[in-house]
C-alpha positions in Angstrom: 24.1 -75.9 73.6 27.5 -75.6 72.0 25.9 -76.6 68.7 23.6 -73.7 68.9 26.4 -71.3 69.8 28.5 -72.5 66.9 25.5 -72.1 64.5 24.6 -68.6 65.6 28.3 -67.5 65.5 28.7 -69.0 62.0 25.7 -66.9 60.9 27.2 -63.7 62.3 30.5 -64.6 60.8 28.8 -64.8 57.4 27.5 -61.3 58.0 31.1 -60.0 58.6 30.8 -59.8 62.4 34.3 -61.0 63.0 34.6 -60.5 66.7 33.0 -62.5 69.5 33.1 -62.6 73.3 32.3 -65.5 75.6 30.8 -64.4 78.8 28.1 -65.5 81.2 27.6 -66.1 84.2 31.0 -67.6 84.4 32.0 -69.3 81.1 34.8 -71.4 82.6 32.2 -73.4 84.4 31.0 -74.9 81.1 32.5 -78.3 80.5 34.9 -78.4 77.5 34.8 -74.7 76.9 38.1 -74.9 75.1 36.6 -77.3 72.7 33.9 -74.8 71.9 36.6 -72.1 71.4 38.4 -74.3 68.9 35.2 -74.8 66.9 34.5 -71.1 66.9 38.0 -70.3 65.9 37.7 -72.4 62.8 34.6 -70.6 61.6 35.0 -68.5 58.4 34.9 -64.8 59.2 35.6 -65.2 62.9 39.0 -63.7 63.6 38.8 -62.5 67.2 37.6 -64.4 70.2 37.7 -62.9 73.7 36.6 -64.2 77.1 35.2 -62.4 80.2 35.8 -64.3 83.4 36.1 -63.9 87.2 39.4 -65.8 86.9 38.7 -68.2 89.7 39.0 -71.1 87.3 41.5 -69.5 84.9 44.7 -71.1 86.2 43.5 -74.5 85.1 42.4 -73.4 81.6 44.7 -70.5 80.6 47.1 -72.5 78.4 44.4 -74.5 76.7 42.2 -71.4 76.0 45.1 -69.6 74.4 46.0 -72.7 72.3 42.3 -73.0 71.2 42.2 -69.5 69.9 41.2 -67.0 72.7 43.1 -63.8 72.0 42.0 -61.5 74.8 40.7 -61.9 78.4 38.7 -59.5 80.6 38.9 -60.2 84.3 36.6 -58.6 86.9 38.7 -57.6 89.9 37.4 -54.9 92.3 40.1 -55.2 95.0 43.5 -56.6 95.7 42.7 -57.2 99.3 41.6 -60.6 100.5 38.9 -59.4 103.0 37.4 -57.0 100.5 37.2 -59.6 97.7 35.6 -62.0 100.2 33.1 -59.3 101.1 32.3 -58.4 97.5 32.1 -61.9 96.1 31.0 -63.9 99.1 34.1 -66.1 98.7 37.7 -66.1 99.8 39.0 -66.3 96.3 41.7 -63.6 95.8 44.5 -66.3 95.7 42.8 -68.2 92.8 42.1 -65.0 90.9 45.7 -63.8 91.1 47.0 -67.2 90.3 44.8 -67.3 87.2 46.0 -63.9 86.1 49.6 -64.9 86.4 49.0 -68.2 84.5 47.2 -66.2 81.8 50.0 -63.7 81.5 52.5 -66.6 81.1 50.2 -68.2 78.4 50.8 -65.2 76.1 47.3 -63.7 75.5 47.4 -60.6 73.3 45.7 -58.5 75.9 44.5 -58.9 79.5 42.1 -56.3 80.8 41.3 -55.8 84.5 37.8 -54.4 85.1 37.5 -52.6 88.4 34.1 -51.1 89.4 35.1 -48.0 91.5 32.9 -47.8 94.6 32.9 -44.9 97.0 33.8 -45.9 100.5 34.5 -49.5 99.4 37.6 -49.6 97.2 38.2 -46.0 96.1 41.4 -46.0 98.3 42.8 -48.9 96.1 42.8 -47.3 92.7 46.4 -46.3 92.8 47.4 -49.8 94.0 45.4 -51.3 91.1 47.2 -49.0 88.7 50.6 -50.1 90.1 49.6 -53.7 89.9 48.5 -53.5 86.2 51.6 -51.5 85.3 53.8 -54.1 86.9 52.2 -57.0 85.0 51.4 -55.3 81.6 47.6 -55.4 82.2 45.2 -52.8 80.8 43.1 -51.3 83.6 39.5 -50.3 83.1 37.8 -48.2 85.8 34.0 -48.5 85.7 31.4 -46.2 87.3 28.6 -48.1 89.1 25.1 -47.4 87.9 22.8 -47.2 90.9 19.3 -48.5 90.2 16.1 -47.3 92.0 15.6 -44.9 94.8 17.5 -46.9 97.5 20.5 -47.3 95.3 20.5 -43.9 93.7 23.6 -42.6 95.5 24.9 -45.8 97.1 28.6 -46.2 96.5 28.6 -44.1 93.3 32.0 -42.6 92.5 32.4 -39.9 89.9 35.6 -41.0 87.9 36.2 -37.6 86.3 38.4 -36.2 89.2 40.3 -39.5 89.4 40.9 -39.4 85.6 42.3 -35.9 85.8 44.5 -36.8 88.8 46.0 -39.9 87.1 46.4 -38.0 83.9 48.5 -35.4 85.6 50.4 -37.9 87.8 51.5 -40.1 84.8 51.4 -37.6 82.0 48.7 -39.7 80.3 47.7 -39.1 76.7 44.8 -40.3 74.5 45.1 -43.9 73.4 43.3 -46.7 71.7 43.0 -50.3 72.9 41.7 -53.2 70.8 38.3 -54.6 71.7 35.6 -52.1 70.5 34.1 -51.6 74.0 32.7 -48.5 75.7 35.9 -47.4 77.5 37.8 -44.2 76.6 41.5 -44.8 77.0 44.5 -42.9 78.1 48.1 -44.2 78.0 51.5 -43.4 79.3 53.7 -41.6 76.7 55.8 -44.8 76.3 52.5 -46.7 75.6 53.4 -49.4 78.0 50.3 -48.9 80.2 46.8 -48.1 79.2 43.8 -47.2 81.4 40.2 -47.0 80.3 37.3 -45.2 81.8 33.7 -46.4 81.5 31.6 -43.5 82.7 27.9 -43.9 82.0 26.9 -41.6 84.8 29.4 -38.7 84.7 29.3 -38.7 80.9 
């Protein structure tokens, strides 16, 4: 319940854990999530609230979430192509995702991160397109290696991000950077610091 979430968060706030993230499942499916955010934002010691979402409901809630106290948003987006998103998610939802991202950008969140799981033979030909998209809109891109589980998935769609990292570093003159959030990504950024890209590489590193 929301009451339990507030109580647990208040206890962690008292222990100087000042940063919290709402995720799921899909948190935007919870009724009155913005009310929960407002309650969390008022707790002593809680100074940073972020949200992970698939963005299909984000257009309806972006302004209210920002007003309630969400500072940063992470959005899962593995492709910019309609048919691929439909194949990956089982739904024709790319329009709603992109609309949600544009509404969130206009709402003035401090940071919007795009999480793209890089899959060999599935979306590896779109990485440069995703870089261009994030550059154009001021989003931080995070490329994520898949972690195949079990014998049947050991090599399925796994893509080593190290060669891609080196190629992008050379193409854009990327240098070491830091992005707020405390997550597992290692970041590079353009020399003018207008674009950052993170790499989450549990297999190759």
